[in-house]
C-alpha angles and dihedrals in degrees: 000000000000113000093012132108108277099196126059135173091232140005126203124201110206131028103221119128092284096047090050092045091051090049092050092047093053096043090051086064091053100257125140111247135176127192122207119203125188094207126067092247133046123241116077103203091005098073128126124196144171096253102168115012132005114272096023109111118206126184108230099208121341114044111157118044117204092147096046089056095044107032113112097236105041095044090059093056119095093236093144087066088059098052106282116135120180120213118200118204115220089246118031095205139359129194115198122207131200105240105021140038118291122265116235140199110221129192089243112075095208093049089052091048093051089048088060092060108191091024094050097106093043093051091049092048092051102040105031094073089051094053094042091053097032099126094053097038095048091054089054103044096036094070147037123320110276140133104295122244087219101041099169096047092041091049092053091046091049094053088064100030096057093057121100110254089236089063099039094051090066088075090070120083100202131064088224094062091043091052093050089049092049092053090055097043092050089067084080088074088224134110107275093238090065118112115264097015087126088066097071091049092052091047092051091048088051094050092052091058097042115033098000130224102285133171124215118250108248093017139294088295085077090068092052092045093050092049091048092048092049091047091052091046087060091054100268122142130218128195116190128192089042113122110193114216099155137026087234089074092063130084120241119284142154093241139021120199120195120210087191140101121273093255092053092047089051091051092052103036104015095116087067093055128082114245092250092059093045088052091053091051090056089057093058106123118233120220130236120281136238137233115208138191124197117198141195107207130197089222139352121301107279096233115182091224130062094220090062091053090057098043125101090205128032122193114208127193108088122233129015091256092052093050093044091051094049094048092047092050090049092048090053091055101269134122110230119224088219105034129185103260129196115207127187125190105198099159092058087070103023115051092185087079095075135036093223143012095299123105138233123218132192122200135165143167134200120261135173115283110275095013118159095185114129107237096179095110093046091050093047092047089057092048092046089050090066099024109042110203095029093131090056092062096050112111101169139349142183129198135213121199125190093276091052090052092051091048090050093048122013089208090068096076109186089354093300103153093174100070093247138336108311101207125134092274091059102027096100102007095065113172102353118315129067099195100041108012097168095056128083129199089254115092113251096005120117140169118226103166133112085274086080128064131323089023135208129009138075099283105107093220095123089057092043094054093043090052091050089054090051090051090053100041103034103030101027091235127148100196122189105258101223107027116084135180095247 
């Protein structure tokens, strides 16, 4: 720290999307902010690395970014001026089926609706109000529980969103529509009979028809780098390779925001908390984990269906009932023989990912928290099911189990990439408080990670809301929520 400023208005521990968003929000108001990052690069879940061979870029965790392109805060930032370039696949997502053509999610709402045939009018009826009111709705549901600014629209959205996906899917007539819906709802990493699993499906439908499902040219690291560059252009400072284990390591400041999980915050700052609060932090429920395979392929995946060849994301798992059964088995501690698998095909659309004509592929499935079971064969069986000959195009691969994910990022405890289980009991009370979830009992200490509302994903809204609370409580500011000095 020699030769550097020793006093800041705010410090942030962790440089994931929420730590960077919080830093940007505070610097936009003119405050001095420094971010500390344990790793040698910023980004958290937005990192890209050469995992197998030089020149082949693989996204470690997040790969496709519907929320980054549609979330109210990030989409207002001039990140394109700082190196970010979005690439939009022709088809955001495809969902192949065994005995009929695949079902697809298109950028155009009406094209998607027509694609669903007998469920066309129903899809339009459900999703059109979400897209028409996206700006207002997203500001309401991407944050803490409060009286909505758009009460009528939010009320109508909530009537559907709070339903278990297993109940809501009965509204559809066709297996095709039900399958597409299942693939979206399963992003919740919860059994599909859980309350509010419909919400994530509706949100992902909405993002496809508003900001799309883009990937970042050069990898997800480009998002992190652009946010970091913008933050520094505003006067912010970042120090990487600096793991924080004690508050004594940090310079003085009025506020400290932690882009970390509750257990990590407790380890670092627990001596400032009353025993009752520390006890509540220990009860925070972790989410399920993931098992991931990164591939180098000799040629593109030989999908049976053309829509899959044009899709940035492919959801594998078959019918609604198949996906629901696999996610339920996983949630109960099992390892399904036919898991729900998410596949992304970045190099098909971004040729900066490889040094030649070969391809990279990213695939993962959900597993119990802390699992060390190798799911490679199960994942490849699902891909082969819809792309016969897939194994013949594999050149090299590398796997990551839940322990590997935790080693890569200490926030991913037991492979939990979502910042904690995101069921109805922790949807708004993450990690402890319902009314003021970003605050802690310790003066000047806040939590801004995905363990606060609205939870996991590259959207920056946890950091944004935490920073707004800091502005109010520590600096007595009442900033306008949606007008920034950019």
